[in-house]
C-alpha positions as CSV (number, residue, x, y, z in Angstrom):
1,M,-51.7,80.7,103.2
2,A,-48.9,83.1,102.1
3,T,-49.8,86.1,100.2
4,E,-48.2,85.9,96.7
5,G,-46.4,89.0,95.4
6,S,-48.2,89.6,92.1
7,G,-48.5,92.9,90.3
8,R,-47.5,96.2,91.8
9,E,-50.1,96.3,94.6
10,P,-48.4,96.2,98.0
11,K,-49.0,93.2,100.1
12,Y,-50.6,95.2,102.9
13,Q,-53.1,96.6,100.4
14,R,-54.0,93.1,99.1
15,I,-54.6,92.0,102.7
16,A,-56.7,95.0,103.4
17,N,-58.8,94.4,100.2
18,A,-59.4,90.8,101.3
19,L,-60.6,92.0,104.7
20,K,-62.9,94.6,103.1
21,T,-64.4,91.9,100.8
22,E,-65.2,89.8,103.9
23,I,-66.7,92.8,105.6
24,R,-68.9,93.6,102.6
25,S,-70.0,89.9,102.3
26,G,-71.0,89.9,106.0
27,A,-68.4,87.4,107.1
28,F,-67.3,90.1,109.5
29,G,-70.3,92.1,110.8
30,P,-70.5,95.4,112.7
31,G,-68.8,95.1,116.0
32,D,-66.9,91.9,115.1
33,R,-63.2,91.5,115.9
34,L,-61.0,91.3,112.9
35,P,-58.0,89.0,112.7
36,G,-55.1,90.5,114.7
37,E,-51.6,91.1,113.5
38,N,-50.4,87.6,114.6
39,D,-53.3,86.0,112.7
40,L,-52.6,88.0,109.5
41,M,-48.8,87.2,109.8
42,T,-49.6,83.5,109.9
43,Q,-52.3,83.5,107.3
44,H,-50.5,85.6,104.7
45,G,-46.8,84.9,105.6
46,V,-46.0,88.6,106.1
47,A,-44.1,90.7,108.6
48,R,-45.8,92.4,111.5
49,M,-45.4,95.8,109.9
50,T,-47.3,94.6,106.8
51,A,-50.1,93.2,108.9
52,R,-50.3,96.4,110.9
53,Q,-50.4,98.5,107.7
54,A,-53.3,96.3,106.4
55,L,-55.4,96.9,109.5
56,G,-54.4,100.6,109.4
57,V,-55.9,100.9,105.9
58,L,-59.3,99.8,107.3
59,Q,-59.1,102.2,110.2
60,S,-58.1,105.1,107.9
61,E,-61.1,104.4,105.7
62,G,-63.5,104.3,108.6
63,L,-64.3,100.6,108.2
64,A,-62.7,99.5,111.5
65,E,-61.7,101.0,114.8
66,A,-59.0,99.9,117.3
67,R,-59.9,99.3,120.9
68,K,-57.0,99.6,123.3
69,G,-55.9,96.1,124.5
70,A,-58.7,94.4,122.6
71,G,-57.9,94.5,118.9
72,V,-59.4,96.0,115.8
73,F,-63.1,95.7,115.2
74,V,-65.5,96.4,112.3
75,R,-67.0,99.8,112.9
76,A,-70.5,99.5,114.2
77,F,-71.4,103.1,113.5
78,Q,-73.5,103.5,110.3
79,P,-72.7,106.5,108.2
80,L,-75.2,109.3,108.1
81,R,-76.7,110.1,104.7
82,R,-76.7,113.8,104.3
83,R,-79.3,114.8,101.8
84,G,-77.9,118.0,100.5
85,I,-81.0,119.3,98.7
86,Q,-84.0,118.0,100.6
87,R,-82.6,119.2,104.0
88,L,-82.5,122.8,102.8
89,A,-86.0,122.9,101.3
90,R,-88.2,125.7,102.6
91,E,-90.8,123.2,103.6
92,Q,-88.3,121.8,106.1
93,W,-87.2,124.9,108.1
94,G,-90.3,126.8,107.1
95,G,-92.4,124.2,108.8
96,G,-90.6,124.6,112.1
97,R,-88.3,121.6,111.6
98,S,-84.6,121.5,111.9
99,I,-82.8,120.9,108.6
100,W,-80.9,118.1,110.3
101,E,-84.1,116.1,110.7
102,A,-84.1,115.4,107.0
103,D,-80.9,113.3,107.5
104,L,-81.6,111.3,110.6
105,G,-84.1,108.6,109.8
106,G,-85.1,108.3,113.5
107,R,-81.5,108.3,114.8
108,D,-80.5,110.3,117.9
109,L,-78.7,113.5,117.1
110,V,-77.6,115.8,119.9
111,V,-76.0,119.3,119.8
112,D,-73.8,119.0,122.9
113,Q,-71.7,122.1,122.5
114,V,-73.1,125.5,121.6
115,E,-71.3,128.8,121.8
116,V,-72.8,132.1,120.6
117,R,-70.7,135.2,120.5
118,T,-70.0,138.4,118.6
119,G,-66.6,138.8,117.0
120,A,-64.5,138.8,113.9
121,A,-65.6,136.4,111.2
122,S,-63.2,134.0,109.5
123,D,-61.4,135.5,106.5
124,N,-63.6,133.5,104.1
125,A,-66.8,134.4,105.8
126,A,-65.9,138.1,106.1
127,R,-65.1,138.1,102.4
128,V,-68.4,136.3,101.3
129,L,-70.5,138.4,103.7
130,D,-68.7,141.6,102.5
131,L,-68.0,142.7,106.1
132,G,-66.1,145.9,106.4
133,E,-63.0,146.2,108.5
134,G,-64.0,146.0,112.2
135,E,-67.5,145.0,111.3
136,A,-68.7,142.3,113.7
137,A,-70.4,139.0,113.0
138,C,-72.7,136.9,115.1
139,I,-70.9,133.6,115.4
140,R,-72.7,130.3,116.3
141,S,-70.4,127.3,117.0
142,R,-71.9,123.8,117.5
143,R,-70.8,120.2,117.8
144,F,-73.3,117.5,116.6
145,V,-73.2,114.0,118.2
146,L,-75.0,111.1,116.5
147,D,-75.7,107.9,118.3
148,G,-73.2,109.0,120.9
149,K,-70.4,109.8,118.4
150,P,-69.3,113.3,117.5
151,V,-69.7,113.7,113.7
152,L,-69.8,117.4,112.8
153,L,-68.5,120.8,113.9
154,A,-70.4,123.7,112.5
155,T,-69.7,127.5,112.7
156,S,-72.2,129.9,111.3
157,Y,-71.3,133.6,110.6
158,L,-74.1,136.2,110.1
159,P,-73.7,140.0,109.9
160,N,-74.3,141.2,113.5
161,A,-76.0,144.3,112.3
162,L,-78.6,142.0,110.5
163,V,-79.4,139.8,113.5
164,E,-78.6,141.8,116.6
165,G,-81.4,141.6,119.2
166,S,-83.0,138.6,117.5
167,R,-83.3,135.0,118.7
168,I,-80.5,134.1,116.4
169,T,-78.1,135.5,119.0
170,E,-79.5,133.1,121.6
171,V,-78.4,129.5,122.2
172,D,-81.9,128.2,121.3
173,T,-83.0,129.8,118.0
174,G,-86.5,128.2,118.2
175,P,-88.5,126.1,115.7
176,G,-87.0,126.1,112.2
177,G,-83.7,127.4,113.4
178,I,-81.6,130.2,111.9
179,Y,-83.4,130.2,108.6
180,A,-86.9,130.6,110.0
181,R,-85.6,133.5,112.2
182,L,-84.0,135.2,109.1
183,A,-87.3,134.9,107.3
184,E,-89.1,136.7,110.2
185,L,-86.5,139.4,110.0
186,G,-87.3,139.9,106.2
187,H,-84.2,138.1,105.0
188,K,-85.6,134.7,104.0
189,P,-83.0,132.4,102.4
190,V,-84.1,131.5,98.8
191,H,-80.8,130.2,97.4
192,F,-77.9,128.1,98.8
193,R,-74.4,127.4,97.6
194,E,-72.2,124.6,99.0
195,E,-68.5,124.1,98.4
196,I,-67.0,120.8,99.4
197,R,-63.4,119.7,99.9
198,S,-61.4,117.4,102.1
199,R,-58.2,117.3,104.0
200,M,-56.6,115.8,107.1
201,P,-58.0,117.2,110.4
202,L,-56.3,119.8,112.5
203,P,-55.4,118.6,116.0
204,E,-58.3,120.4,117.7
205,E,-60.7,119.0,115.1
206,A,-59.4,115.4,115.6
207,S,-59.8,115.8,119.3
208,R,-63.4,117.3,119.3
209,L,-64.6,114.7,116.7
210,S,-62.7,111.8,118.4
211,L,-61.2,110.8,115.1
212,P,-59.0,107.7,114.8
213,A,-55.5,108.4,113.4
214,G,-55.5,108.8,109.7
215,T,-59.2,109.7,109.3
216,P,-59.8,112.7,107.0
217,V,-62.5,115.3,107.3
218,M,-64.8,116.9,104.7
219,L,-65.2,120.6,104.7
220,V,-68.6,121.9,103.6
221,C,-69.0,125.7,103.3
222,R,-72.6,126.7,102.8
223,T,-73.7,130.3,101.9
224,A,-77.4,131.3,102.3
225,F,-78.7,134.1,100.0
226,A,-81.7,136.3,100.5
227,E,-84.1,137.3,97.7
228,D,-82.1,140.4,96.8
229,G,-79.0,138.2,96.3
230,S,-77.2,139.3,99.4
231,P,-75.5,136.6,101.5
232,V,-77.0,136.3,105.0
233,E,-75.1,133.4,106.4
234,V,-71.9,131.4,105.9
235,N,-71.7,128.1,107.6
236,E,-68.3,126.4,107.8
237,M,-68.6,122.7,108.7
238,V,-66.1,120.0,109.5
239,L,-67.4,116.5,109.0
240,D,-66.0,113.2,110.0
241,A,-65.5,111.7,106.5
242,A,-66.1,108.2,107.7
243,A,-69.4,109.2,109.3
244,Y,-71.1,110.7,106.3
245,V,-72.4,109.9,102.8
246,L,-73.1,113.1,100.8
247,E,-76.2,112.6,98.7
248,Y,-77.4,115.1,96.0
249,D,-80.6,114.1,94.2
250,F,-81.9,116.3,91.4
251,D,-83.6,116.2,88.1
252,A,-81.8,116.6,84.8
């Protein structure tokens, strides 16, 4: 049936919306192949470019993924619900658990790339941590892979003078991670601030996160503060926007 030209919504968007409705209804489930360009051209009476744009919308929104030579499929990967408040509770890292465990629900998360070094902090981290000119930071870079898919790049910056010689400078920081080790050093985090924005990924980010073309990323910058109000860590994170739901649950 041809797609009628009503209103100002482009034809490709109307086709994409129809496909999204079918995905939400379960007509197309995770892993199912979506109608191809030829199918959409015949069904809606549109040009190939219009059909291609419609499928591109679903891919850019993380609902579908293209498989070379096979077509476009409903994405089987289920987004990770990132519980922004519960994960940072003292009971979590203070009990020897990773803050990431609060998000997983039994799913398999692996840190497959870890680099620890001493060097210059990013401009933002140096400003927030009030590092003087030439003052070094301990830099911890990690890539997180969930269910076999890269979902997050995280780089933590801590004043090197604060953590030098501690387990924070090692690849394995031990039970409870960085925050438990900071507490042992007398710099227990008691307050956190997160800033969130989004943009398109840099080429290196798209490569390391295996992002389909057109997929944006979310940037989460978290600062941890000790009891005296001093910042002790800045964590700059790059998240696959299609892989996460950010959840913040708090009382009025």
